[in-house]
NUMILUM-95723 format. One record per residue: x, y, z of N, C-alpha, C in turn. Coordinates in steps of 0.02 Angstrom, whole numbers, padded with zeros to 5 digits, always signed. Example, Ala and Ser with C-alpha at 12.3 -4.5 7.8 and 13.67 -1.06 7.14 Angstrom:
BEGIN
+00660-00284+00390+00615-00225+00390+00660-00165+00390 +00642-00112+00354+00684-00053+00357+00645+00002+00394 
This chain:
BEGIN
-01385+01141+02050-01336+01179+02090-01272+01189+02051 -01246+01250+02050-01185+01264+02012-01123+01239+02048 -01083+01199+02012-01019+01176+02037-00964+01200+01989 -00922+01245+02011-00871+01272+01965-00820+01220+01945 -00787+01233+01890-00736+01187+01865-00678+01181+01914 -00653+01121+01923-00600+01109+01972-00534+01142+01951 -00523+01149+01886-00459+01175+01862-00462+01249+01844 -00511+01285+01870-00522+01354+01848-00462+01398+01861 -00427+01389+01917-00371+01433+01932-00309+01417+01890 -00308+01358+01860-00253+01340+01816-00262+01370+01746 -00324+01394+01731-00338+01420+01665-00322+01494+01658 -00307+01527+01713-00299+01600+01713-00230+01619+01739 -00206+01677+01716-00146+01706+01744-00167+01765+01788 -00131+01772+01844-00148+01824+01892-00088+01871+01901 -00104+01935+01912-00052+01986+01917-00063+02027+01980 -00008+02045+02013-00013+02089+02070-00037+02158+02048 -00082+02186+02087-00112+02251+02070-00071+02306+02103 -00030+02340+02064+00010+02394+02090+00055+02371+02146 +00063+02413+02197+00105+02398+02255+00060+02372+02311 +00026+02316+02296-00020+02286+02345-00010+02211+02346 -00048+02178+02388-00046+02106+02390-00102+02073+02351 -00142+02113+02316-00201+02087+02281-00181+02063+02211 -00200+02001+02196-00191+01973+02129-00257+01980+02091 -00255+02008+02032-00313+02011+01989-00302+01965+01929 -00356+01935+01903-00348+01896+01842-00328+01942+01785 -00288+01917+01739-00267+01958+01682-00327+01981+01641 -00380+01942+01643-00443+01961+01610-00498+01962+01662 -00534+02018+01666-00590+02026+01713-00653+02035+01673 -00711+02025+01706-00775+02031+01671-00813+02092+01695 -00831+02135+01647-00872+02193+01662-00945+02179+01649 -00988+02204+01693-01061+02193+01688-01095+02256+01662 -01063+02289+01614-01087+02353+01589-01144+02344+01540 -01133+02305+01487-01180+02303+01431-01237+02253+01440 -01223+02197+01470-01268+02140+01462-01297+02112+01527 -01306+02156+01576-01336+02132+01639-01395+02175+01661 -01423+02212+01613-01484+02249+01626-01545+02210+01606 -01601+02245+01597-01663+02210+01583-01671+02190+01510 -01620+02204+01468-01623+02183+01398-01591+02115+01387 -01561+02086+01438-01527+02022+01431-01561+01969+01474 -01580+01912+01445-01612+01859+01484-01571+01839+01544 -01605+01823+01599-01570+01805+01660-01525+01744+01649 -01549+01696+01611-01509+01636+01599-01445+01651+01563 -01446+01700+01517-01385+01720+01481-01336+01752+01530 -01362+01795+01573-01318+01825+01623-01284+01772+01666 -01324+01724+01688-01297+01671+01731-01243+01631+01695 -01255+01616+01631-01206+01578+01592-01141+01617+01583 -01146+01683+01575-01086+01724+01568-01045+01723+01631 -01077+01732+01688-01041+01733+01752-01010+01665+01766 -01047+01612+01755-01021+01545+01768-00962+01529+01722 -00968+01546+01658-00914+01532+01611-00851+01571+01631 -00861+01633+01652-00803+01673+01673-00768+01641+01733 -00805+01623+01784-00775+01594+01844-00743+01527+01828 -00774+01488+01785-00746+01423+01766-00679+01430+01731 -00666+01490+01703-00602+01502+01669-00556+01546+01711 -00569+01551+01776-00523+01585+01821-00533+01659+01827 -00586+01686+01798-00601+01757+01806-00634+01767+01874 -00597+01797+01919-00621+01805+01988-00643+01876+02003 -00641+01919+01952-00658+01990+01963-00717+02009+01919 -00772+02030+01953-00832+02055+01919-00839+02130+01934 -00845+02170+01882-00844+02242+01889-00912+02272+01871 -00939+02314+01917-01003+02346+01906-00997+02421+01919 -01053+02456+01912-01060+02526+01932-01133+02538+01949 -01146+02591+01987-01214+02605+02009-01262+02615+01950 -01237+02644+01894-01282+02661+01839-01281+02611+01782 -01252+02552+01793-01253+02501+01740-01323+02471+01736 -01344+02458+01676-01410+02431+01664-01417+02410+01591 -01470+02432+01559-01522+02479+01581-01577+02443+01620 -01617+02481+01659-01606+02550+01680-01553+02554+01734 -01537+02615+01756-01487+02624+01808-01502+02578+01867 -01449+02547+01891-01455+02504+01950-01474+02432+01934 -01496+02419+01873-01522+02353+01857-01468+02299+01857 -01407+02316+01834-01353+02266+01834-01338+02245+01906 -01336+02293+01952-01324+02275+02022-01381+02235+02051 -01444+02254+02035-01501+02215+02060-01499+02143+02035 -01485+02135+01970-01480+02067+01943-01422+02029+01974 -01366+02064+01984-01309+02030+02014-01326+02007+02085 -01367+02045+02120-01389+02024+02187-01425+01958+02186 -01466+01947+02134-01500+01883+02127-01449+01828+02112 -01403+01842+02066-01350+01793+02051-01309+01779+02113 -01297+01829+02153-01258+01820+02215-01293+01770+02260 -01358+01777+02269-01395+01732+02312-01396+01661+02285 -01401+01654+02219-01410+01588+02189-01344+01551+02180 -01291+01587+02159-01229+01553+02139-01168+01572+02179 -01164+01635+02202-01099+01661+02221-01088+01671+02295 -01141+01665+02336-01131+01679+02407-01081+01630+02438 -01080+01568+02413-01033+01519+02440-00963+01530+02413 -00955+01572+02363-00889+01586+02333-00868+01658+02345 -00901+01692+02392-00888+01764+02400-00814+01778+02413 -00781+01737+02452-00711+01750+02469-00663+01733+02413 -00689+01704+02360-00648+01691+02300-00655+01746+02248 -00695+01796+02262-00712+01847+02212-00688+01916+02232 -00670+01955+02182-00661+02028+02189-00721+02060+02153 -00761+02096+02191-00820+02130+02164-00811+02205+02172 -00819+02242+02118-00810+02314+02121-00872+02349+02096 -00881+02410+02120-00932+02454+02093-00907+02526+02096 -00947+02572+02069-00924+02641+02060-00982+02689+02070 -00963+02753+02080-01012+02807+02080-00977+02870+02055 -01012+02910+02017-00983+02971+01991-01023+03002+01934 -01065+02962+01903-01111+02987+01851-01181+02996+01881 -01224+03028+01842-01292+03041+01867-01327+02976+01883 -01361+02976+01941-01393+02915+01964-01465+02927+01987 -01478+02982+02021-01547+02998+02041-01556+03074+02038 -01619+03098+02035-01632+03169+02026-01608+03211+02085 -01600+03275+02070-01581+03321+02123-01506+03333+02126 -01484+03376+02171-01414+03396+02174-01368+03347+02208 -01394+03292+02235-01352+03246+02274-01343+03178+02241 -01362+03172+02177-01360+03107+02143-01310+03104+02087 -01255+03142+02092-01207+03145+02037-01140+03173+02064 -01088+03162+02025-01022+03194+02035-00981+03163+02092 -00952+03204+02137-00902+03176+02182-00906+03198+02254 -00965+03220+02278-00971+03240+02348-00972+03179+02394 -00953+03191+02456-00957+03138+02506-01029+03113+02513 -01077+03159+02512-01148+03141+02517-01166+03090+02463 -01147+03104+02401-01166+03060+02345-01130+02993+02349 -01065+02994+02361-01027+02932+02358-01048+02884+02414 -01058+02909+02474-01077+02865+02529-01148+02838+02519 -01194+02882+02498-01263+02860+02487-01266+02810+02430 -01228+02822+02377-01230+02777+02319-01204+02708+02337 -01149+02705+02375-01123+02639+02394-01173+02603+02438 -01205+02637+02484-01256+02604+02525-01311+02574+02481 -01333+02610+02431-01384+02584+02386-01357+02524+02347 -01294+02529+02323-01265+02474+02284-01261+02410+02325 -01240+02416+02388-01235+02357+02431-01302+02324+02441 -01354+02363+02449-01421+02335+02456-01443+02299+02392 -01430+02330+02335-01450+02299+02272-01413+02233+02260 -01349+02231+02279-01308+02172+02265-01310+02120+02321 -01346+02136+02376-01350+02090+02433-01281+02074+02462 -01241+02127+02469-01173+02120+02495-01164+02162+02558 -01118+02140+02601-01098+02180+02659-01044+02230+02641 -01005+02214+02590-00950+02257+02568-00933+02242+02496 -00900+02288+02463-00869+02274+02398-00794+02273+02409 -00760+02241+02363-00687+02238+02369-00655+02303+02345 -00681+02332+02292-00655+02395+02266-00713+02443+02254 -00706+02505+02278-00754+02558+02262-00717+02614+02227 -00743+02633+02169-00712+02684+02127-00751+02750+02128 -00715+02806+02124-00746+02866+02100-00742+02863+02024 -00800+02867+01990-00808+02848+01920-00780+02899+01871 -00776+02962+01891-00749+03013+01846-00731+03075+01887 -00683+03114+01863-00665+03175+01899-00723+03224+01904 -00725+03261+01958-00776+03312+01969-00741+03379+01982 -00740+03424+01933-00704+03487+01942-00736+03534+01993 -00798+03521+02012-00834+03565+02058-00823+03547+02131 -00803+03485+02144-00793+03462+02213-00719+03460+02229 -00697+03488+02284-00626+03484+02303-00603+03411+02305 -00545+03399+02279-00519+03330+02277-00513+03302+02348 -00501+03345+02397-00495+03323+02467-00561+03293+02491 -00617+03320+02468-00682+03293+02489-00695+03225+02457 -00681+03220+02392-00693+03157+02357-00648+03102+02384 -00583+03117+02392-00538+03066+02417-00552+03052+02491 -00575+03104+02527-00594+03093+02597-00652+03046+02603 -00699+03050+02555-00755+03003+02555-00731+02931+02543 -00685+02923+02496-00658+02856+02483-00621+02830+02545 -00582+02873+02577-00546+02853+02638-00596+02831+02692 -00649+02870+02702-00698+02852+02753-00734+02788+02737 -00748+02777+02673-00783+02716+02652-00740+02654+02666 -00675+02659+02651-00630+02603+02665-00625+02591+02740 -00619+02645+02779-00613+02637+02851-00678+02609+02882 -00734+02621+02849-00798+02595+02874-00806+02520+02862 -00764+02492+02817-00770+02421+02800-00819+02407+02743 -00850+02460+02716-00897+02449+02661-00861+02436+02594 -00797+02452+02591-00754+02434+02535-00685+02418+02563 -00652+02369+02533-00585+02351+02556-00532+02395+02525 -00543+02417+02464-00495+02458+02427-00530+02514+02390 -00491+02566+02374-00518+02623+02337-00484+02629+02269 -00523+02655+02221-00496+02666+02154-00526+02727+02122 -00497+02747+02066-00524+02801+02025-00531+02775+01954 -00574+02809+01915-00586+02790+01846-00592+02854+01804 -00566+02850+01743-00572+02906+01695-00535+02969+01717 -00487+02964+01760-00443+03020+01777-00384+03020+01727 -00394+03049+01668-00345+03043+01615-00289+03094+01618 -00302+03152+01649-00249+03202+01656-00198+03177+01707 -00135+03167+01686-00087+03136+01732-00080+03170+01799 -00074+03236+01801-00064+03270+01865-00127+03267+01908 -00185+03265+01876-00248+03258+01913-00249+03190+01948 -00228+03138+01911-00226+03071+01941-00175+03069+01998 -00117+03100+01987-00066+03101+02040-00091+03136+02103 -00126+03192+02093-00153+03229+02151-00202+03186+02189 -00247+03151+02154-00295+03108+02187-00260+03052+02226 -00211+03021+02195-00174+02966+02226-00139+02989+02289 -00105+03046+02284-00066+03070+02341-00110+03098+02396 -00167+03128+02377-00213+03154+02428-00241+03097+02469 -00261+03043+02435-00288+02985+02471-00234+02952+02514 -00174+02947+02487-00119+02917+02524-00104+02956+02588 -00106+03022+02583-00092+03064+02641-00143+03054+02697 -00202+03031+02679-00254+03016+02728-00244+02948+02760 -00198+02909+02733-00183+02843+02761-00213+02785+02723 -00244+02799+02666-00273+02745+02625-00239+02745+02556 -00202+02693+02539-00170+02692+02473-00222+02682+02418 -00209+02713+02361-00251+02701+02302-00230+02634+02271 -00278+02589+02264-00262+02523+02237-00256+02524+02161 -00303+02560+02126-00311+02546+02055-00343+02606+02019 -00326+02611+01956-00357+02660+01911-00389+02621+01854 -00449+02642+01833-00483+02608+01778-00493+02658+01720 -00447+02659+01671-00455+02702+01613-00474+02661+01551 -00499+02696+01501-00508+02665+01435-00439+02656+01403 -00427+02596+01375-00363+02585+01342-00370+02529+01291 -00353+02545+01229-00354+02496+01175-00309+02522+01119 -00302+02484+01066-00264+02507+01009-00293+02572+00980 -00359+02580+00988-00392+02640+00960-00399+02696+01012 -00377+02684+01073-00382+02735+01126-00321+02729+01171 -00268+02767+01154-00204+02759+01187-00189+02817+01236 -00242+02847+01263-00234+02907+01304-00187+02897+01363 -00186+02838+01394-00146+02830+01454-00071+02836+01439 -00053+02833+01375+00017+02840+01356+00040+02913+01357 -00003+02958+01381+00015+03029+01386+00055+03044+01449 +00077+02994+01484+00113+03002+01547+00075+02974+01607 +00011+02959+01598-00028+02930+01652+00001+02862+01672 +00021+02823+01623+00050+02757+01638+00113+02763+01681 +00154+02813+01667+00214+02823+01707+00198+02841+01779 +00147+02884+01788+00128+02904+01856+00101+02845+01895 +00060+02803+01863+00033+02744+01897+00090+02698+01919 +00140+02690+01876+00198+02649+01893+00236+02680+01952 +00249+02745+01948+00287+02779+02000+00251+02776+02068 +00185+02782+02066+00146+02785+02128+00126+02716+02153 +00140+02663+02114+00123+02596+02135+00050+02580+02133 +00015+02609+02083-00057+02599+02075-00070+02553+02015 -00113+02504+02024-00130+02459+01970-00173+02492+01918 -00181+02458+01861-00221+02485+01806-00262+02428+01776 -00327+02439+01772-00371+02392+01738-00402+02428+01679 -00389+02404+01619-00408+02439+01558-00478+02418+01536 -00524+02467+01532-00590+02451+01506-00593+02465+01432 -00641+02431+01398-00649+02435+01325-00585+02417+01288 -00550+02363+01306-00489+02345+01271-00501+02323+01199 -00564+02308+01182-00581+02290+01113-00618+02348+01079 -00609+02408+01107-00638+02469+01077-00713+02460+01065 -00748+02438+01118-00821+02427+01115-00842+02381+01058 -00799+02334+01041-00815+02285+00990-00781+02295+00923 -00754+02354+00911-00722+02366+00847-00661+02321+00836 -00627+02301+00891-00568+02258+00885-00584+02186+00903 -00648+02168+00901-00669+02099+00915-00676+02058+00852 -00668+02089+00794-00673+02053+00731-00742+02053+00700 -00790+02088+00730-00858+02088+00705-00869+02137+00648 -00825+02185+00641-00837+02240+00594-00783+02244+00540 -00755+02188+00522-00701+02187+00472-00726+02205+00403 -00791+02194+00392-00819+02209+00326-00882+02252+00331 -00882+02297+00380-00940+02340+00389-00979+02320+00452 -01044+02336+00453-01086+02326+00511-01135+02269+00499 -01125+02211+00530-01173+02156+00522-01241+02174+00550 -01293+02146+00521-01361+02163+00541-01375+02142+00613 -01342+02090+00638-01355+02066+00706-01305+02093+00757 -01266+02143+00739-01214+02169+00784-01243+02221+00831 -01204+02237+00884-01225+02286+00933-01233+02355+00900 -01187+02372+00855-01190+02438+00823-01254+02445+00781 -01279+02388+00755-01338+02391+00712-01403+02397+00752 -01407+02363+00811-01471+02361+00846-01470+02392+00916 -01409+02406+00943-01405+02435+01010-01346+02483+01012 -01353+02541+00980-01295+02586+00971-01281+02631+01031 -01303+02611+01091-01289+02652+01150-01214+02659+01163 -01176+02606+01151-01106+02606+01169-01060+02604+01108 -01086+02585+01051-01046+02586+00990-01091+02612+00934 -01081+02674+00917-01123+02705+00866-01097+02688+00797 -01142+02677+00749-01120+02658+00681-01070+02707+00651 -01076+02772+00667-01030+02820+00636-00960+02816+00665 -00951+02777+00720-00883+02766+00747-00845+02714+00706 -00882+02674+00668-00849+02622+00626-00834+02654+00559 -00782+02693+00558-00763+02732+00499-00725+02688+00450 -00724+02708+00386-00684+02670+00337-00611+02664+00359 -00584+02716+00391-00515+02713+00415-00507+02659+00467 -00554+02655+00515-00549+02604+00567-00559+02534+00538 -00604+02527+00490-00613+02462+00457-00549+02440+00423 -00517+02487+00388-00453+02470+00355-00401+02448+00406 -00396+02484+00462-00347+02466+00512-00362+02398+00543 -00426+02385+00558-00442+02320+00587-00427+02263+00538 -00437+02274+00474-00420+02223+00425-00346+02209+00425 -00305+02262+00429-00233+02253+00429-00209+02221+00494 -00239+02241+00550-00223+02209+00614-00243+02136+00614 -00298+02121+00582-00321+02052+00578-00272+02008+00540 -00237+02037+00491-00186+01999+00454-00129+01979+00501 -00110+02024+00546-00059+02007+00595-00084+01952+00641 -00147+01958+00663-00176+01906+00706-00176+01838+00671 -00197+01838+00608-00199+01775+00571-00130+01745+00563 -00079+01787+00555-00011+01761+00549+00012+01728+00614 -00019+01747+00669-00004+01718+00735-00054+01662+00752 -00100+01647+00706-00151+01596+00715-00195+01610+00775 -00214+01675+00781-00259+01694+00834-00311+01742+00805 -00361+01758+00846-00413+01803+00824-00390+01875+00836 -00425+01922+00804-00411+01993+00815-00423+02012+00888 -00475+01985+00918-00488+01999+00988-00430+01976+01032 -00404+01917+01020-00349+01891+01059-00286+01934+01050 -00273+01955+00989-00216+01999+00976-00225+02065+01014 -00285+02093+01012-00299+02157+01043-00290+02154+01119 -00311+02099+01149-00302+02090+01221-00228+02081+01239 -00193+02043+01198-00121+02036+01211-00085+02102+01207 -00106+02144+01159-00074+02209+01151-00085+02252+01213 -00146+02253+01240-00160+02292+01300-00120+02265+01359 -00117+02199+01365-00085+02168+01423-00009+02166+01417 +00018+02189+01361+00091+02189+01353+00126+02236+01402 +00089+02286+01426+00117+02337+01470+00117+02312+01542 +00174+02319+01576+00178+02297+01645+00130+02335+01690 +00115+02397+01672+00071+02438+01714-00001+02413+01713 -00020+02377+01660-00089+02352+01654-00096+02287+01692 -00134+02289+01745-00145+02230+01787-00194+02182+01753 -00248+02210+01724-00302+02169+01698-00336+02205+01640 -00363+02166+01594-00404+02192+01539-00477+02175+01555 -00520+02225+01554-00590+02217+01574-00634+02208+01513 -00658+02147+01503-00697+02132+01443-00771+02133+01459 -00811+02142+01407-00883+02129+01410-00898+02070+01364 -00955+02040+01372-00972+01982+01330-01048+01975+01327 -01071+01950+01271-01142+01934+01263-01154+01860+01257 -01099+01821+01247-01103+01748+01242-01045+01717+01281 -01056+01660+01314-01001+01627+01349-00942+01611+01303 -00956+01597+01240-00902+01579+01193-00853+01636+01185 -00877+01698+01191-00831+01755+01186-00782+01756+01245 -00806+01738+01303-00763+01736+01362-00708+01684+01353 -00728+01625+01329-00680+01571+01318-00627+01593+01267 -00649+01624+01212-00602+01647+01161-00554+01699+01189 -00581+01746+01227-00538+01799+01254-00487+01772+01303 -00507+01724+01344-00460+01695+01392-00402+01659+01357 -00415+01632+01299-00362+01597+01262-00308+01645+01237 -00321+01710+01239-00269+01758+01221-00207+01750+01264 -00217+01725+01325-00161+01718+01372-00115+01660+01354 -00137+01617+01308-00099+01557+01291-00048+01568+01236 -00052+01626+01202-00008+01638+01144+00059+01667+01165 +00111+01655+01124+00176+01685+01139+00171+01761+01140 +00217+01792+01177+00218+01865+01182+00229+01896+01113 +00202+01956+01104+00211+01991+01041+00285+02009+01032 +00310+01998+00971+00379+02014+00956+00387+02088+00941 +00447+02114+00948+00459+02185+00935+00438+02205+00865 +00452+02161+00816+00434+02178+00747+00358+02179+00738 +00323+02136+00775+00250+02137+00772+00221+02200+00804 +00250+02220+00860+00229+02282+00892+00242+02342+00848 +00298+02341+00812+00314+02396+00767+00265+02398+00709 +00246+02339+00683+00198+02336+00629+00130+02362+00652 +00110+02345+00713+00047+02369+00740+00048+02445+00747 +00104+02472+00773+00110+02545+00780+00104+02579+00712 +00135+02549+00661+00132+02580+00594+00061+02580+00567 +00024+02527+00579-00046+02525+00557-00087+02578+00593 -00078+02582+00658-00118+02629+00697-00102+02701+00680 -00040+02714+00658-00019+02782+00642-00036+02801+00570 -00058+02753+00529-00069+02766+00458-00136+02800+00446 
């Protein structure tokens, strides 16, 4: 029987999510890469347990996580029955819908039909009565924003989700419209989930300012640039790396000589601080007040432990931030 560590909440820092009462761990665990049928069940269990033992109370999923689609949620349902049902009220569990999920015209995008049906399926797979956060996974230019946000509003009012969020809404005014449309219906937008890392700074186009102004939290996915900023590719592509044997999420041609050079230079800054490149990269993402949490993936429990230690280092100095900016701009 799993017994979590007694000091788990002392190992993590928690941040208020936007203008709400919800505290999220500074580091959250995403079940994107390693909870499908390609990962042994025991490995999945060890990852979840290690995360919770280090104060990670937020597990993030989506309807199409796997492989195959739905498999991460199905596996999590088994983990829920075995380990987590007694800790349900200590967890924030999120899922999403917005990408293709099933054949036909009703299994994709942002219609009320798709979002409501998808969440019903997700709850069945995960053996849950509700999720804490339900996201629209990406903008849908074909569906009126009033319909998509209306679906989120109805889902929250139904009790099937406690909070609503959006993901991948990178155009600042598009995000503002979604936030204000939902708010006008009486449901505040809790959170936005964009990609954000040293190698992907899109939210600095004004989206970060809008989230601050509107009181919406931000959870950054791929803060290690799908592994490029984890220290695995400092000297090319190792034979046992994800890029070498599972290039679905990190293609070898993304590891350019320019990016390798930058990671080597960034690693020098990390070494001067006596930390790993991954820890430096997470600190950099979390330096922004608008960022509530950094959403990591992991294939080994040791990676989770290392990433959580990023919170123990002194804040980045102005001169260090300037040096990082110079490297990224070179």
